[in-house]
CHARMM internal coordinates of N, CA and C (Angstrom, degrees):
IC EDIT
DIST 1 N 1 CA 1.4537
DIST 1 CA 1 C 1.5222
ANGL 1 N 1 CA 1 C 111.92
DIST 1 C 2 N 1.3238
ANGL 1 CA 1 C 2 N 115.81
DIHE 1 N 1 CA 1 C 2 N -34.79
DIST 2 N 2 CA 1.4556
ANGL 1 C 2 N 2 CA 119.50
DIHE 1 CA 1 C 2 N 2 CA 179.98
DIST 2 CA 2 C 1.5278
ANGL 2 N 2 CA 2 C 110.66
DIHE 1 C 2 N 2 CA 2 C -62.74
DIST 2 C 3 N 1.3353
ANGL 2 CA 2 C 3 N 115.48
DIHE 2 N 2 CA 2 C 3 N -36.54
DIST 3 N 3 CA 1.4656
ANGL 2 C 3 N 3 CA 120.06
DIHE 2 CA 2 C 3 N 3 CA 178.62
DIST 3 CA 3 C 1.5251
ANGL 3 N 3 CA 3 C 110.66
DIHE 2 C 3 N 3 CA 3 C -60.04
DIST 3 C 4 N 1.3198
ANGL 3 CA 3 C 4 N 117.50
DIHE 3 N 3 CA 3 C 4 N -46.60
DIST 4 N 4 CA 1.4721
ANGL 3 C 4 N 4 CA 121.25
DIHE 3 CA 3 C 4 N 4 CA -178.37
DIST 4 CA 4 C 1.5268
ANGL 4 N 4 CA 4 C 110.92
DIHE 3 C 4 N 4 CA 4 C -64.32
DIST 4 C 5 N 1.3153
ANGL 4 CA 4 C 5 N 117.87
DIHE 4 N 4 CA 4 C 5 N -38.02
DIST 5 N 5 CA 1.4677
ANGL 4 C 5 N 5 CA 120.62
DIHE 4 CA 4 C 5 N 5 CA 177.07
DIST 5 CA 5 C 1.5233
ANGL 5 N 5 CA 5 C 110.16
DIHE 4 C 5 N 5 CA 5 C -62.27
DIST 5 C 6 N 1.3297
ANGL 5 CA 5 C 6 N 115.76
DIHE 5 N 5 CA 5 C 6 N -41.52
DIST 6 N 6 CA 1.4618
ANGL 5 C 6 N 6 CA 119.66
DIHE 5 CA 5 C 6 N 6 CA 178.44
DIST 6 CA 6 C 1.5218
ANGL 6 N 6 CA 6 C 111.70
DIHE 5 C 6 N 6 CA 6 C -66.04
DIST 6 C 7 N 1.3168
ANGL 6 CA 6 C 7 N 116.46
DIHE 6 N 6 CA 6 C 7 N -38.11
DIST 7 N 7 CA 1.4666
ANGL 6 C 7 N 7 CA 120.34
DIHE 6 CA 6 C 7 N 7 CA 178.59
DIST 7 CA 7 C 1.5227
ANGL 7 N 7 CA 7 C 110.20
DIHE 6 C 7 N 7 CA 7 C -62.94
DIST 7 C 8 N 1.3264
ANGL 7 CA 7 C 8 N 117.16
DIHE 7 N 7 CA 7 C 8 N -47.08
DIST 8 N 8 CA 1.4672
ANGL 7 C 8 N 8 CA 120.18
DIHE 7 CA 7 C 8 N 8 CA 179.68
DIST 8 CA 8 C 1.5214
ANGL 8 N 8 CA 8 C 111.34
DIHE 7 C 8 N 8 CA 8 C -64.13
DIST 8 C 9 N 1.3263
ANGL 8 CA 8 C 9 N 117.51
DIHE 8 N 8 CA 8 C 9 N -37.20
DIST 9 N 9 CA 1.4651
ANGL 8 C 9 N 9 CA 120.85
DIHE 8 CA 8 C 9 N 9 CA 178.06
DIST 9 CA 9 C 1.5283
ANGL 9 N 9 CA 9 C 110.53
DIHE 8 C 9 N 9 CA 9 C -64.70
DIST 9 C 10 N 1.3247
ANGL 9 CA 9 C 10 N 116.67
DIHE 9 N 9 CA 9 C 10 N -41.97
DIST 10 N 10 CA 1.4631
ANGL 9 C 10 N 10 CA 119.78
DIHE 9 CA 9 C 10 N 10 CA 179.24
DIST 10 CA 10 C 1.5271
ANGL 10 N 10 CA 10 C 111.53
DIHE 9 C 10 N 10 CA 10 C -68.39
DIST 10 C 11 N 1.3199
ANGL 10 CA 10 C 11 N 117.43
DIHE 10 N 10 CA 10 C 11 N -36.73
DIST 11 N 11 CA 1.4645
ANGL 10 C 11 N 11 CA 120.39
DIHE 10 CA 10 C 11 N 11 CA 179.78
DIST 11 CA 11 C 1.5294
ANGL 11 N 11 CA 11 C 111.66
DIHE 10 C 11 N 11 CA 11 C -63.98
DIST 11 C 12 N 1.3127
ANGL 11 CA 11 C 12 N 117.32
DIHE 11 N 11 CA 11 C 12 N -27.78
DIST 12 N 12 CA 1.4623
ANGL 11 C 12 N 12 CA 120.36
DIHE 11 CA 11 C 12 N 12 CA 177.08
DIST 12 CA 12 C 1.5260
ANGL 12 N 12 CA 12 C 111.01
DIHE 11 C 12 N 12 CA 12 C -70.97
DIST 12 C 13 N 1.3358
ANGL 12 CA 12 C 13 N 117.06
DIHE 12 N 12 CA 12 C 13 N -23.81
DIST 13 N 13 CA 1.4667
ANGL 12 C 13 N 13 CA 121.25
DIHE 12 CA 12 C 13 N 13 CA -179.02
DIST 13 CA 13 C 1.5234
ANGL 13 N 13 CA 13 C 113.14
DIHE 12 C 13 N 13 CA 13 C -87.90
DIST 13 C 14 N 1.3182
ANGL 13 CA 13 C 14 N 117.57
DIHE 13 N 13 CA 13 C 14 N -8.22
DIST 14 N 14 CA 1.4604
ANGL 13 C 14 N 14 CA 121.54
DIHE 13 CA 13 C 14 N 14 CA -178.08
DIST 14 CA 14 C 1.5196
ANGL 14 N 14 CA 14 C 109.13
DIHE 13 C 14 N 14 CA 14 C -71.50
DIST 14 C 15 N 1.3409
ANGL 14 CA 14 C 15 N 116.27
DIHE 14 N 14 CA 14 C 15 N 134.90
DIST 15 N 15 CA 1.4652
ANGL 14 C 15 N 15 CA 119.54
DIHE 14 CA 14 C 15 N 15 CA 174.72
DIST 15 CA 15 C 1.5279
ANGL 15 N 15 CA 15 C 107.71
DIHE 14 C 15 N 15 CA 15 C -95.80
DIST 15 C 16 N 1.2990
ANGL 15 CA 15 C 16 N 116.71
DIHE 15 N 15 CA 15 C 16 N 108.01
DIST 16 N 16 CA 1.4535
ANGL 15 C 16 N 16 CA 122.43
DIHE 15 CA 15 C 16 N 16 CA -176.71
DIST 16 CA 16 C 1.5152
ANGL 16 N 16 CA 16 C 109.75
DIHE 15 C 16 N 16 CA 16 C -81.85
DIST 16 C 17 N 1.3439
ANGL 16 CA 16 C 17 N 117.95
DIHE 16 N 16 CA 16 C 17 N 143.42
DIST 17 N 17 CA 1.4685
ANGL 16 C 17 N 17 CA 120.15
DIHE 16 CA 16 C 17 N 17 CA 179.18
DIST 17 CA 17 C 1.5275
ANGL 17 N 17 CA 17 C 110.84
DIHE 16 C 17 N 17 CA 17 C -72.18
DIST 17 C 18 N 1.3175
ANGL 17 CA 17 C 18 N 113.75
DIHE 17 N 17 CA 17 C 18 N 154.42
DIST 18 N 18 CA 1.4626
ANGL 17 C 18 N 18 CA 118.35
DIHE 17 CA 17 C 18 N 18 CA 176.06
DIST 18 CA 18 C 1.5287
ANGL 18 N 18 CA 18 C 108.65
DIHE 17 C 18 N 18 CA 18 C -72.96
DIST 18 C 19 N 1.3137
ANGL 18 CA 18 C 19 N 116.28
DIHE 18 N 18 CA 18 C 19 N 167.34
DIST 19 N 19 CA 1.4637
ANGL 18 C 19 N 19 CA 120.56
DIHE 18 CA 18 C 19 N 19 CA -179.98
DIST 19 CA 19 C 1.5284
ANGL 19 N 19 CA 19 C 110.50
DIHE 18 C 19 N 19 CA 19 C -62.01
DIST 19 C 20 N 1.3401
ANGL 19 CA 19 C 20 N 116.49
DIHE 19 N 19 CA 19 C 20 N -38.85
DIST 20 N 20 CA 1.4602
ANGL 19 C 20 N 20 CA 120.88
DIHE 19 CA 19 C 20 N 20 CA 179.57
DIST 20 CA 20 C 1.5320
ANGL 20 N 20 CA 20 C 110.76
DIHE 19 C 20 N 20 CA 20 C -65.68
DIST 20 C 21 N 1.3187
ANGL 20 CA 20 C 21 N 117.43
DIHE 20 N 20 CA 20 C 21 N -44.60
DIST 21 N 21 CA 1.4627
ANGL 20 C 21 N 21 CA 121.94
DIHE 20 CA 20 C 21 N 21 CA 178.83
DIST 21 CA 21 C 1.5316
ANGL 21 N 21 CA 21 C 110.79
DIHE 20 C 21 N 21 CA 21 C -63.42
DIST 21 C 22 N 1.3225
ANGL 21 CA 21 C 22 N 116.50
DIHE 21 N 21 CA 21 C 22 N -42.55
DIST 22 N 22 CA 1.4571
ANGL 21 C 22 N 22 CA 121.04
DIHE 21 CA 21 C 22 N 22 CA 179.64
DIST 22 CA 22 C 1.5267
ANGL 22 N 22 CA 22 C 111.13
DIHE 21 C 22 N 22 CA 22 C -62.75
DIST 22 C 23 N 1.3199
ANGL 22 CA 22 C 23 N 116.87
DIHE 22 N 22 CA 22 C 23 N -42.93
DIST 23 N 23 CA 1.4642
ANGL 22 C 23 N 23 CA 121.53
DIHE 22 CA 22 C 23 N 23 CA 178.76
DIST 23 CA 23 C 1.5248
ANGL 23 N 23 CA 23 C 110.51
DIHE 22 C 23 N 23 CA 23 C -62.91
DIST 23 C 24 N 1.3418
ANGL 23 CA 23 C 24 N 116.37
DIHE 23 N 23 CA 23 C 24 N -43.70
DIST 24 N 24 CA 1.4628
ANGL 23 C 24 N 24 CA 120.64
DIHE 23 CA 23 C 24 N 24 CA -179.46
DIST 24 CA 24 C 1.5275
ANGL 24 N 24 CA 24 C 110.93
DIHE 23 C 24 N 24 CA 24 C -65.02
DIST 24 C 25 N 1.3219
ANGL 24 CA 24 C 25 N 117.07
DIHE 24 N 24 CA 24 C 25 N -44.27
DIST 25 N 25 CA 1.4626
ANGL 24 C 25 N 25 CA 120.77
DIHE 24 CA 24 C 25 N 25 CA 179.80
DIST 25 CA 25 C 1.5303
ANGL 25 N 25 CA 25 C 111.41
DIHE 24 C 25 N 25 CA 25 C -64.52
DIST 25 C 26 N 1.3293
ANGL 25 CA 25 C 26 N 116.62
DIHE 25 N 25 CA 25 C 26 N -39.42
DIST 26 N 26 CA 1.4626
ANGL 25 C 26 N 26 CA 120.26
DIHE 25 CA 25 C 26 N 26 CA 177.72
DIST 26 CA 26 C 1.5201
ANGL 26 N 26 CA 26 C 110.60
DIHE 25 C 26 N 26 CA 26 C -63.55
DIST 26 C 27 N 1.3176
ANGL 26 CA 26 C 27 N 117.25
DIHE 26 N 26 CA 26 C 27 N -40.86
DIST 27 N 27 CA 1.4612
ANGL 26 C 27 N 27 CA 121.69
DIHE 26 CA 26 C 27 N 27 CA 178.47
DIST 27 CA 27 C 1.5260
ANGL 27 N 27 CA 27 C 110.74
DIHE 26 C 27 N 27 CA 27 C -63.09
DIST 27 C 28 N 1.3289
ANGL 27 CA 27 C 28 N 116.87
DIHE 27 N 27 CA 27 C 28 N -40.51
DIST 28 N 28 CA 1.4701
ANGL 27 C 28 N 28 CA 120.85
DIHE 27 CA 27 C 28 N 28 CA 178.36
DIST 28 CA 28 C 1.5235
ANGL 28 N 28 CA 28 C 110.55
DIHE 27 C 28 N 28 CA 28 C -64.00
DIST 28 C 29 N 1.3227
ANGL 28 CA 28 C 29 N 117.63
DIHE 28 N 28 CA 28 C 29 N -41.37
DIST 29 N 29 CA 1.4687
ANGL 28 C 29 N 29 CA 121.03
DIHE 28 CA 28 C 29 N 29 CA 178.94
DIST 29 CA 29 C 1.5236
ANGL 29 N 29 CA 29 C 110.21
DIHE 28 C 29 N 29 CA 29 C -64.17
DIST 29 C 30 N 1.3154
ANGL 29 CA 29 C 30 N 117.69
DIHE 29 N 29 CA 29 C 30 N -43.54
DIST 30 N 30 CA 1.4725
ANGL 29 C 30 N 30 CA 120.94
DIHE 29 CA 29 C 30 N 30 CA 179.65
DIST 30 CA 30 C 1.5238
ANGL 30 N 30 CA 30 C 110.18
DIHE 29 C 30 N 30 CA 30 C -64.51
DIST 30 C 31 N 1.3325
ANGL 30 CA 30 C 31 N 117.50
DIHE 30 N 30 CA 30 C 31 N -43.62
DIST 31 N 31 CA 1.4592
ANGL 30 C 31 N 31 CA 121.18
DIHE 30 CA 30 C 31 N 31 CA 178.27
DIST 31 CA 31 C 1.5225
ANGL 31 N 31 CA 31 C 111.17
DIHE 30 C 31 N 31 CA 31 C -60.55
DIST 31 C 32 N 1.3125
ANGL 31 CA 31 C 32 N 116.55
DIHE 31 N 31 CA 31 C 32 N -46.63
DIST 32 N 32 CA 1.4625
ANGL 31 C 32 N 32 CA 120.99
DIHE 31 CA 31 C 32 N 32 CA -179.25
DIST 32 CA 32 C 1.5175
ANGL 32 N 32 CA 32 C 111.08
DIHE 31 C 32 N 32 CA 32 C -62.47
DIST 32 C 33 N 1.3177
ANGL 32 CA 32 C 33 N 117.13
DIHE 32 N 32 CA 32 C 33 N -40.89
DIST 33 N 33 CA 1.4605
ANGL 32 C 33 N 33 CA 121.32
DIHE 32 CA 32 C 33 N 33 CA 178.61
DIST 33 CA 33 C 1.5222
ANGL 33 N 33 CA 33 C 111.07
DIHE 32 C 33 N 33 CA 33 C -62.58
DIST 33 C 34 N 1.3187
ANGL 33 CA 33 C 34 N 117.02
DIHE 33 N 33 CA 33 C 34 N -43.56
DIST 34 N 34 CA 1.4689
ANGL 33 C 34 N 34 CA 120.87
DIHE 33 CA 33 C 34 N 34 CA 179.14
DIST 34 CA 34 C 1.5219
ANGL 34 N 34 CA 34 C 110.71
DIHE 33 C 34 N 34 CA 34 C -65.01
DIST 34 C 35 N 1.3250
ANGL 34 CA 34 C 35 N 117.24
DIHE 34 N 34 CA 34 C 35 N -43.14
DIST 35 N 35 CA 1.4675
ANGL 34 C 35 N 35 CA 121.13
DIHE 34 CA 34 C 35 N 35 CA 179.89
DIST 35 CA 35 C 1.5276
ANGL 35 N 35 CA 35 C 110.42
DIHE 34 C 35 N 35 CA 35 C -60.90
DIST 35 C 36 N 1.3432
ANGL 35 CA 35 C 36 N 116.99
DIHE 35 N 35 CA 35 C 36 N -46.47
DIST 36 N 36 CA 1.4540
ANGL 35 C 36 N 36 CA 119.56
DIHE 35 CA 35 C 36 N 36 CA 179.53
DIST 36 CA 36 C 1.5208
ANGL 36 N 36 CA 36 C 111.80
DIHE 35 C 36 N 36 CA 36 C -66.16
DIST 36 C 37 N 1.3220
ANGL 36 CA 36 C 37 N 118.36
DIHE 36 N 36 CA 36 C 37 N -37.34
DIST 37 N 37 CA 1.4618
ANGL 36 C 37 N 37 CA 121.12
DIHE 36 CA 36 C 37 N 37 CA 178.81
DIST 37 CA 37 C 1.5270
ANGL 37 N 37 CA 37 C 110.24
DIHE 36 C 37 N 37 CA 37 C -62.91
DIST 37 C 38 N 1.3158
ANGL 37 CA 37 C 38 N 117.22
DIHE 37 N 37 CA 37 C 38 N -44.45
DIST 38 N 38 CA 1.4689
ANGL 37 C 38 N 38 CA 120.95
DIHE 37 CA 37 C 38 N 38 CA 178.82
DIST 38 CA 38 C 1.5218
ANGL 38 N 38 CA 38 C 110.09
DIHE 37 C 38 N 38 CA 38 C -65.31
DIST 38 C 39 N 1.3360
ANGL 38 CA 38 C 39 N 116.54
DIHE 38 N 38 CA 38 C 39 N -42.54
DIST 39 N 39 CA 1.4531
ANGL 38 C 39 N 39 CA 120.60
DIHE 38 CA 38 C 39 N 39 CA -179.75
DIST 39 CA 39 C 1.5332
ANGL 39 N 39 CA 39 C 111.10
DIHE 38 C 39 N 39 CA 39 C -62.26
DIST 39 C 40 N 1.3382
ANGL 39 CA 39 C 40 N 117.87
DIHE 39 N 39 CA 39 C 40 N -44.41
DIST 40 N 40 CA 1.4593
ANGL 39 C 40 N 40 CA 120.82
DIHE 39 CA 39 C 40 N 40 CA 178.09
DIST 40 CA 40 C 1.5254
ANGL 40 N 40 CA 40 C 111.50
DIHE 39 C 40 N 40 CA 40 C -65.57
DIST 40 C 41 N 1.3227
ANGL 40 CA 40 C 41 N 117.12
DIHE 40 N 40 CA 40 C 41 N -37.90
DIST 41 N 41 CA 1.4637
ANGL 40 C 41 N 41 CA 120.24
DIHE 40 CA 40 C 41 N 41 CA 177.64
DIST 41 CA 41 C 1.5198
ANGL 41 N 41 CA 41 C 111.08
DIHE 40 C 41 N 41 CA 41 C -61.85
DIST 41 C 42 N 1.3282
ANGL 41 CA 41 C 42 N 116.25
DIHE 41 N 41 CA 41 C 42 N -46.20
DIST 42 N 42 CA 1.4690
ANGL 41 C 42 N 42 CA 120.48
DIHE 41 CA 41 C 42 N 42 CA -179.56
DIST 42 CA 42 C 1.5292
ANGL 42 N 42 CA 42 C 110.22
DIHE 41 C 42 N 42 CA 42 C -64.42
DIST 42 C 43 N 1.3264
ANGL 42 CA 42 C 43 N 117.14
DIHE 42 N 42 CA 42 C 43 N -44.95
DIST 43 N 43 CA 1.4661
ANGL 42 C 43 N 43 CA 120.10
DIHE 42 CA 42 C 43 N 43 CA 179.62
DIST 43 CA 43 C 1.5199
ANGL 43 N 43 CA 43 C 111.10
DIHE 42 C 43 N 43 CA 43 C -63.24
DIST 43 C 44 N 1.3222
ANGL 43 CA 43 C 44 N 117.57
DIHE 43 N 43 CA 43 C 44 N -42.48
DIST 44 N 44 CA 1.4610
ANGL 43 C 44 N 44 CA 121.47
DIHE 43 CA 43 C 44 N 44 CA 179.78
DIST 44 CA 44 C 1.5212
ANGL 44 N 44 CA 44 C 111.15
DIHE 43 C 44 N 44 CA 44 C -63.69
DIST 44 C 45 N 1.3197
ANGL 44 CA 44 C 45 N 116.42
DIHE 44 N 44 CA 44 C 45 N -43.43
DIST 45 N 45 CA 1.4612
ANGL 44 C 45 N 45 CA 120.77
DIHE 44 CA 44 C 45 N 45 CA 178.94
DIST 45 CA 45 C 1.5212
ANGL 45 N 45 CA 45 C 110.61
DIHE 44 C 45 N 45 CA 45 C -64.28
DIST 45 C 46 N 1.3147
ANGL 45 CA 45 C 46 N 116.94
DIHE 45 N 45 CA 45 C 46 N -41.85
DIST 46 N 46 CA 1.4649
ANGL 45 C 46 N 46 CA 121.34
DIHE 45 CA 45 C 46 N 46 CA 179.17
DIST 46 CA 46 C 1.5288
ANGL 46 N 46 CA 46 C 111.20
DIHE 45 C 46 N 46 CA 46 C -64.14
DIST 46 C 47 N 1.3066
ANGL 46 CA 46 C 47 N 117.01
DIHE 46 N 46 CA 46 C 47 N -46.30
DIST 47 N 47 CA 1.4616
ANGL 46 C 47 N 47 CA 120.72
DIHE 46 CA 46 C 47 N 47 CA 179.65
DIST 47 CA 47 C 1.5312
ANGL 47 N 47 CA 47 C 110.73
DIHE 46 C 47 N 47 CA 47 C -64.52
DIST 47 C 48 N 1.3182
ANGL 47 CA 47 C 48 N 116.85
DIHE 47 N 47 CA 47 C 48 N -40.48
DIST 48 N 48 CA 1.4624
ANGL 47 C 48 N 48 CA 120.53
DIHE 47 CA 47 C 48 N 48 CA 178.50
DIST 48 CA 48 C 1.5286
ANGL 48 N 48 CA 48 C 110.71
DIHE 47 C 48 N 48 CA 48 C -63.39
DIST 48 C 49 N 1.3140
ANGL 48 CA 48 C 49 N 117.09
DIHE 48 N 48 CA 48 C 49 N -41.09
DIST 49 N 49 CA 1.4666
ANGL 48 C 49 N 49 CA 121.03
DIHE 48 CA 48 C 49 N 49 CA 179.07
DIST 49 CA 49 C 1.5219
ANGL 49 N 49 CA 49 C 110.56
DIHE 48 C 49 N 49 CA 49 C -64.72
DIST 49 C 50 N 1.3214
ANGL 49 CA 49 C 50 N 116.85
DIHE 49 N 49 CA 49 C 50 N -43.24
DIST 50 N 50 CA 1.4679
ANGL 49 C 50 N 50 CA 120.18
DIHE 49 CA 49 C 50 N 50 CA 179.22
DIST 50 CA 50 C 1.5216
ANGL 50 N 50 CA 50 C 110.36
DIHE 49 C 50 N 50 CA 50 C -62.87
DIST 50 C 51 N 1.3230
ANGL 50 CA 50 C 51 N 118.60
DIHE 50 N 50 CA 50 C 51 N -44.84
DIST 51 N 51 CA 1.4688
ANGL 50 C 51 N 51 CA 120.90
DIHE 50 CA 50 C 51 N 51 CA 178.65
DIST 51 CA 51 C 1.5235
ANGL 51 N 51 CA 51 C 111.31
DIHE 50 C 51 N 51 CA 51 C -63.92
DIST 51 C 52 N 1.3165
ANGL 51 CA 51 C 52 N 117.36
DIHE 51 N 51 CA 51 C 52 N -38.43
DIST 52 N 52 CA 1.4682
ANGL 51 C 52 N 52 CA 119.95
DIHE 51 CA 51 C 52 N 52 CA 177.89
DIST 52 CA 52 C 1.5299
ANGL 52 N 52 CA 52 C 110.80
DIHE 51 C 52 N 52 CA 52 C -62.23
DIST 52 C 53 N 1.3405
ANGL 52 CA 52 C 53 N 116.11
DIHE 52 N 52 CA 52 C 53 N -40.08
DIST 53 N 53 CA 1.4587
ANGL 52 C 53 N 53 CA 119.49
DIHE 52 CA 52 C 53 N 53 CA 179.38
DIST 53 CA 53 C 1.5270
ANGL 53 N 53 CA 53 C 111.30
DIHE 52 C 53 N 53 CA 53 C -68.67
DIST 53 C 54 N 1.3142
ANGL 53 CA 53 C 54 N 116.82
DIHE 53 N 53 CA 53 C 54 N -36.84
DIST 54 N 54 CA 1.4657
ANGL 53 C 54 N 54 CA 120.90
DIHE 53 CA 53 C 54 N 54 CA -179.55
DIST 54 CA 54 C 1.5134
ANGL 54 N 54 CA 54 C 110.78
DIHE 53 C 54 N 54 CA 54 C -69.84
DIST 54 C 55 N 1.3337
ANGL 54 CA 54 C 55 N 116.95
DIHE 54 N 54 CA 54 C 55 N -41.89
DIST 55 N 55 CA 1.4698
ANGL 54 C 55 N 55 CA 120.68
DIHE 54 CA 54 C 55 N 55 CA -174.31
DIST 55 CA 55 C 1.5123
ANGL 55 N 55 CA 55 C 114.23
DIHE 54 C 55 N 55 CA 55 C -81.52
DIST 55 C 56 N 1.3161
ANGL 55 CA 55 C 56 N 118.97
DIHE 55 N 55 CA 55 C 56 N -10.27
DIST 56 N 56 CA 1.4680
ANGL 55 C 56 N 56 CA 121.48
DIHE 55 CA 55 C 56 N 56 CA 179.58
DIST 56 CA 56 C 1.5055
ANGL 56 N 56 CA 56 C 111.05
DIHE 55 C 56 N 56 CA 56 C -87.38
END
COOR INIT
IC SEED 1 N 1 CA 1 C
IC BUILD
């Protein structure tokens, strides 16, 4: 029970982001994920093409 009391006490000290901040941060995460996905796709395709040329 002491653990739960401590958890609730700590949750009161948390500074929660505003709705605007949360929306902006979520958009940044989605953008970053898309950028990395495209970057990995391009790198993978490039490496695959180079290996295909080497092995032929």
